[in-house]
C-alpha positions in Angstrom: 63.6 83.8 170.6 60.9 81.0 170.0 60.2 80.9 174.3 59.7 84.8 174.4 56.2 85.3 174.2 55.3 87.7 170.8 53.8 90.2 173.5 57.3 90.9 175.0 59.1 91.1 171.4 55.9 93.2 170.8 57.5 95.6 173.7 60.9 95.3 172.8 60.1 96.2 168.8 58.8 100.0 170.4 62.1 100.9 171.4 63.4 100.1 168.1 64.0 102.4 165.4 61.8 102.0 162.2 64.2 101.8 159.8 65.8 98.8 161.6 62.5 97.2 163.1 61.4 97.3 159.2 65.1 95.8 158.5 64.2 92.5 160.3 61.1 91.4 158.9 62.9 88.2 157.5 63.8 87.2 161.2 60.7 84.9 161.8 57.0 85.5 161.7 57.0 87.5 165.1 59.2 90.4 163.4 57.5 89.7 159.8 54.5 90.9 161.8 55.3 93.3 163.8 57.8 94.9 160.7 54.8 95.0 158.5 52.8 96.6 162.0 55.1 99.6 161.6 55.9 99.6 157.6 52.4 99.7 157.2 51.4 101.7 160.4 50.9 105.3 158.9 49.2 106.3 155.6 50.4 109.5 154.4 49.6 111.6 151.8 50.9 114.9 152.4 52.6 114.6 148.3 51.4 112.1 145.8 54.5 110.4 145.0 56.2 106.8 144.3 56.2 105.7 148.1 52.8 106.7 148.9 51.3 105.0 145.9 52.9 102.0 146.3 51.9 101.7 150.1 48.5 102.2 148.7 48.4 99.5 146.1 50.2 97.2 148.7 47.3 97.9 150.8 45.0 97.4 148.4 46.1 94.2 146.9 48.5 92.2 149.2 49.2 88.7 151.1 50.0 88.1 154.5 51.9 85.1 153.9 55.7 85.0 154.6 57.1 83.0 152.3 58.7 84.0 149.4 56.4 81.4 146.8 53.7 83.2 148.5 54.9 86.6 148.4 54.6 87.3 144.4 51.1 86.0 144.3 48.7 89.2 145.0 45.0 89.1 146.6 43.0 90.7 148.6 43.4 90.7 152.3 41.0 93.1 154.1 43.1 92.5 157.5 46.3 93.5 156.1 44.6 97.1 155.8 44.0 96.7 159.8 47.3 97.2 160.2 47.2 101.3 159.5 46.6 103.3 162.7 47.5 106.9 161.4 45.9 108.4 158.1 46.3 111.8 156.8 44.9 113.0 153.8 45.5 116.4 152.2 43.0 116.1 148.9 44.0 119.6 147.2 47.5 118.2 146.2 45.6 115.3 144.9 43.2 118.0 142.5 46.7 120.0 142.0 47.6 116.6 140.2 44.4 116.0 138.5 44.6 119.4 137.1 48.4 119.0 135.9 47.6 115.4 134.1 44.7 116.9 132.2 47.5 119.2 130.3 50.1 116.3 130.6 48.2 112.8 130.3 50.1 110.1 131.8 51.0 107.1 129.7 48.8 103.5 129.9 50.5 100.8 131.6 50.4 97.3 131.8 48.2 96.8 134.8 48.0 93.3 134.7 48.1 91.1 137.7 50.5 88.6 138.0 49.4 84.8 137.3 48.0 82.9 140.3 48.7 79.2 139.2 51.8 77.3 139.1 52.3 77.1 135.8 51.9 81.2 134.9 53.8 81.9 138.0 56.5 80.1 136.5 56.4 82.1 133.1 55.8 85.3 134.5 59.4 84.4 136.5 61.8 83.4 133.9 59.8 86.2 131.8 60.7 89.0 134.2 63.7 88.0 136.4 66.0 86.5 134.4 66.4 88.3 131.5 68.8 91.6 131.9 66.5 94.5 131.8 67.4 98.5 132.2 65.5 100.1 135.1 62.0 101.1 134.1 61.2 104.9 135.6 58.6 105.0 138.1 55.0 104.0 136.9 52.6 106.8 136.7 49.1 106.7 138.3 46.1 109.2 137.6 44.3 111.1 140.1 41.0 109.5 139.3 43.0 105.8 140.2 44.4 107.0 143.1 40.8 108.6 144.3 39.2 105.2 143.3 41.8 103.0 145.4 41.4 105.5 148.4 37.5 104.9 148.1 37.8 101.4 148.2 40.3 100.9 150.9 39.1 103.6 153.4 36.4 101.2 154.9 39.1 98.8 155.4 40.8 101.4 157.5 39.2 99.4 160.7 42.4 100.4 163.5 42.8 104.0 162.2 43.0 105.8 165.8 44.2 109.2 164.2 43.1 111.1 161.4 44.5 114.5 160.2 43.2 116.6 157.1 45.0 119.4 155.5 42.9 121.9 153.2 44.7 125.2 153.2 42.8 126.3 149.7 40.2 128.2 149.4 39.0 126.3 146.4 36.5 123.4 147.2 37.3 120.4 144.9 35.5 117.2 144.6 36.9 114.6 147.3 33.9 111.8 147.5 36.7 109.8 149.5 36.6 112.3 151.9 32.9 111.5 152.7 34.3 107.8 152.7 36.6 108.7 155.3 34.1 110.4 157.7 31.6 107.5 157.8 33.8 104.7 158.0 36.3 106.4 160.6 34.2 107.9 162.8 33.4 105.7 164.9 36.4 104.4 166.0 38.9 107.6 166.1 40.2 108.6 168.8 42.4 111.7 167.6 41.1 114.3 164.9 44.1 117.0 163.5 42.4 119.9 160.9 44.6 122.4 159.3 41.7 124.2 157.5 40.9 127.3 155.4 38.2 129.2 156.5 35.9 128.8 153.7 36.3 124.5 154.3 35.5 125.3 158.2 32.0 127.1 157.1 31.2 124.2 154.2 33.1 121.0 154.9 32.9 120.1 158.5 31.0 116.5 159.1 28.3 118.0 161.2 26.2 114.7 160.7 28.7 111.8 161.5 29.1 110.7 165.1 32.3 110.7 166.9 31.8 108.5 170.2 35.2 107.7 171.0 37.2 111.3 170.2 38.4 112.7 172.6 41.8 114.7 171.5 40.4 117.4 169.0 42.9 120.4 167.0 41.7 122.3 164.7 44.4 125.5 162.9 42.8 127.9 160.8 45.1 128.6 158.3 45.6 132.8 156.8 43.4 134.4 154.2 43.4 137.6 153.2 39.5 137.5 152.0 36.5 138.2 154.4 36.0 135.0 156.6 32.3 133.2 155.5 29.7 134.3 158.0 28.9 130.4 159.0 32.3 129.7 159.9 32.0 130.3 163.2 28.5 128.8 164.0 29.8 125.5 161.8 32.8 125.1 164.2 30.6 125.5 167.2 28.1 123.1 165.8 31.3 120.5 165.2 33.2 120.8 168.5 29.8 120.5 170.3 29.0 117.4 169.0 32.2 116.0 171.1 30.7 117.2 174.2 30.5 113.5 175.7 34.3 112.6 175.0 36.5 115.5 174.3 39.4 115.6 176.6 41.9 117.7 174.9 41.2 120.6 172.8 42.9 122.9 170.6 41.7 125.8 168.4 44.4 128.0 166.3 45.2 130.2 163.9 47.9 131.8 162.0 46.8 134.9 161.9 44.4 137.0 164.3 40.4 136.1 164.8 38.0 136.8 167.1 36.0 133.1 167.5 34.8 134.6 171.2 31.5 133.9 169.5 32.5 130.3 169.2 33.9 130.1 173.0 30.5 131.6 174.1 29.0 129.1 172.3 30.7 126.0 173.4 28.9 123.6 175.9 30.2 122.3 179.2 32.2 119.6 178.2 32.4 116.8 181.3 35.7 115.0 180.4 37.9 117.8 179.3 41.3 117.7 180.6 43.6 119.6 178.6 43.4 123.1 176.7 45.9 125.1 174.8 45.1 128.7 174.8 45.9 130.5 171.6 45.5 134.4 171.8 45.3 134.8 168.0 41.6 133.5 168.6 39.7 135.7 170.6 40.0 139.7 171.1 38.3 139.7 174.0 40.3 137.5 177.0 37.0 136.8 179.0 35.3 134.2 176.7 38.3 132.3 176.9 38.6 132.8 180.4 35.0 131.7 181.3 35.3 128.6 179.2 38.1 127.6 181.1 36.4 129.0 184.6 33.2 126.7 183.9 36.2 123.5 183.3 37.4 124.4 186.5 37.1 121.1 188.0 38.2 119.2 185.0 41.0 120.7 184.0 44.4 118.8 184.9 46.8 120.7 182.2 46.7 123.9 180.4 49.3 125.0 177.2 49.5 128.9 177.6 51.0 131.3 175.1 51.7 134.6 175.6 50.7 137.7 173.6 52.2 141.1 173.6 48.9 142.5 173.2 47.8 145.4 175.8 44.3 143.3 176.0 46.0 139.9 177.4 48.1 142.1 180.0 46.4 139.8 182.8 47.0 136.8 181.0 45.3 133.4 183.3 45.9 135.9 186.6 41.8 135.7 186.6 41.3 132.2 186.6 40.5 129.8 189.5 41.0 126.0 188.8 40.5 123.3 191.6 42.3 120.2 189.7 45.3 121.7 187.8 48.4 119.5 187.0 50.6 120.8 184.6 51.0 123.7 183.2 53.3 125.3 180.2 53.6 128.4 179.7 54.7 129.7 175.9 56.4 133.0 176.8 57.0 135.1 173.6 58.1 138.8 174.2 55.8 140.8 176.8 56.7 144.0 178.2 58.4 142.5 181.3 58.7 143.4 184.2 54.9 143.9 184.0 54.0 140.2 183.1 51.4 139.1 185.1 53.2 135.5 185.9 55.5 137.6 188.0 52.8 138.7 190.2 51.0 136.6 193.1 47.3 135.9 191.6 44.1 134.0 192.1 45.2 132.0 189.6 48.6 130.6 191.5 46.8 130.6 194.8 44.3 128.4 193.6 46.8 125.6 192.0 49.7 125.8 194.4 48.6 122.4 196.0 47.6 121.1 192.8 50.4 121.7 190.5 53.0 118.7 189.8 54.4 120.3 186.1 55.9 123.4 185.3 57.7 124.5 182.6 58.2 127.4 180.8 59.8 128.1 177.0 61.3 130.9 176.5 63.8 133.0 179.0 63.5 134.5 182.1 65.7 136.9 183.8 66.9 135.7 187.2 64.9 138.6 188.7 61.5 137.3 186.6 62.3 133.9 188.0 62.6 135.2 191.7 59.1 137.2 191.3 57.5 133.5 189.7 58.4 131.6 192.4 57.3 133.8 194.8 53.5 134.1 192.5 53.9 130.7 192.7 54.5 130.0 196.4 53.2 132.7 198.0 50.4 131.7 201.0 51.3 127.8 200.6 53.4 126.3 203.2 53.9 123.3 201.2 53.5 123.7 197.4 52.9 120.3 195.6 55.4 121.1 192.8 57.7 118.1 191.3 58.9 119.0 187.9 60.4 122.0 186.9 61.7 122.9 183.6 62.7 126.6 183.0 65.3 128.9 180.5 67.2 131.2 182.1 69.6 133.5 180.9 72.2 133.4 183.4 72.8 130.5 186.3 74.1 131.6 190.0 74.1 129.1 193.3 71.4 131.5 195.0 68.7 130.8 192.5 69.8 127.2 193.1 69.3 128.0 196.5 66.1 130.1 196.1 64.6 127.2 194.3 65.5 124.4 196.9 64.2 126.9 199.5 60.7 127.8 197.6 60.2 123.9 195.7 60.9 121.6 199.0 58.7 118.7 196.7 60.9 119.6 193.8 61.8 115.9 191.9 63.0 117.1 188.7 65.0 120.1 187.9 65.5 121.0 183.9 67.5 124.1 183.7 68.7 125.7 180.7 71.1 127.9 180.8 73.4 130.2 178.5 76.0 132.2 181.3 77.3 130.9 184.6 77.8 133.5 187.5 79.7 133.2 190.1 81.1 136.6 192.2 84.2 138.5 191.0 84.7 136.7 187.6 83.1 137.3 184.3 80.2 135.4 183.1 81.0 131.7 182.1 79.5 129.8 179.1 79.4 126.0 180.1 80.9 123.4 178.3 80.7 119.9 178.0 82.5 118.7 180.8 81.2 121.7 183.2 82.2 122.2 186.0 85.7 120.2 184.6 86.4 122.7 181.7 89.4 123.7 182.9 90.9 120.5 184.3 93.5 119.1 182.5 
């Protein structure tokens, strides 16, 4: 193991389950470093629990030495916090804890640090480890202590590339550490995931922060039963437009129907935009989204499309023309077939037939719909570029495979999810684990 460079072991570690890698922390110094990198890769405040508070405390006071006699001597090490790559914050859960602790104040606990001298350490060790003690309850940490620790820790999280924030409450409690997060993390962030209440989207977006490296933005608006703030759409537009020079992937979704057409109209040209996920829940008139996609016809290489049974969306993407689309994922929900737009030839399919490499269809289709899709996708093109096809069908028969082979001569990968296999003159058969040798004894 000594002769193998640490970089090779780092590659090996990427294929190990997380628990296995962490359990190898005592093997040697290389695995000690790899295990700690994995253990502290993500800091997630989805709930205020023991594991979260212990990890938070470990990142605040930690020693980087693997030797036993140093592990229990605590000291600040700013390099330790740099192991954190992924950060998730959910401020409302901390606010709920603060409200609870106002009614049920936590009992004070001994926060004295372990001594650093050898004599003091020996006394502390014999006093704490030799006597037999009853198991102690988890120490209760106040919401104020957690907020202060976050405020102190966030400026030292210099390696965080993915930040996700969940704020699904209409109320806007004070969270000073969130301002610290925006100011400290924005320079290095590459991915930002926001699950927000419209009220927060209207008042809490970091419009003053700069995100020079942010390439992936996902915003999901949670359901609400009140009128949405007037400034929500304009602030969303301003925030997305701040990423004009770096944005590569964009998703703006909603768990209930909203009209963000004004936002799509106000979005600028993003010269690096490569992927867009289309969510019909966020617009009433499809033309605003189609125009936004058309404005990026030369850069878009991937589209994720979710179908909708609303009659306004009956034409789907059929009027769109793209120049460089390599991947198309269609999430098909119930649509009044056979009038689905993707079963008929269109400008969209004509424009992507020579560039599309990967097609994934989530949602079962019938044999007739699959046949119509193949005709629409390859119509007018002698040599379609498609190399990977993933699709679910209710029933499979031999002529379907022949048709796929004839229509898609460049296909290298076929992922078929099937329910029944059809054979002329026999009943449909559901394939088992050893198909087609299920009946062989």
